N, C-alpha and C positions, 0 to 999 in steps of 0.2 A: 295393792300398788303394783301399778305398772313398772315392768324392768326397763329401763332405758341402759343401753350399752355405754354409754358414756364413763369413762373412768371414773373421774372425780364426782359423778353424781351416783354412780354405784357405791363407791366408797364412802360417801358423806351419809347415804341411805344406812349402810352398815354399820357406819360410827353411831346414828341417831337410834339405830336399833338397840346396838350396844348399850347405850348412855339409857335408855329407856328400861333397859332391863335390870341394870344397874341401880336405877332409882329406886327401882320396885323390891329388888335383894333388900336392897339396904333398910327399906324403909317396913318390911315385913314384921309384925308384930308375933311372935311365936304363940304366945298365951293371950292373944287377943279373939273376943269372940267371930272375929272375921277374918281368921287366920285362913279356914279355908276357902273362902271368897279370894283372900289377898294371893295365896298359893295356886288358886285356878288361873288368876290375871297374869301372875309372874310367869307359869309355866307359857301360856300364850305368848309372852314378851319374847321369851327366851327362844321359843322355836319361831317366831318371824325376825329374829335378832339372827339366830343361826341361817334361815332361809336368805337373809340380805348379805348377809357375809358369802355365802357361796356363791350367789350372784355376783358378787364383785368379786370376787376370787377369780371368774370365767375372765375378767379384763384388764385387773390390777397389774400395774407396776411393780418392780420388785420390792422399793419401798412400802406402798401399800399391804401388797403379800406377806409382809414380815410382820406389820401391825395386824392384819385381818386373822393371822394365824393368833396373833395370842389374844385377838377377841374370842377366838374358838376355843382357848386354853381356858381363859378368865369365865366364860360362861360354862364350860365343862365342871371346873371348881365350884361356881355356883350351886349347878345340878345334884352335884355329890352333897356338896354341904346341907342345902333344903332336903335332902333324901334321908339324910341321917335325923333328922328331928320329925320324920312320920311316923 
């Protein structure tokens, strides 16, 4: 995704990345035959979300920065939880 320095667009991209990662996280079925594939997809989404958040932080307003930092913490929690099941 080409990065646009517009604050709102950058924030929305980070927010969408977070939502995509959360959706996969909540849908992942740990005992499913497709768990490995789902986990790989989740890791990709998490990495993309982190990248979008980092880009958005470069131009974020103070209010956006607070939310973006919360997104980072939430992603970190997801990663820790998923790693416990591997």
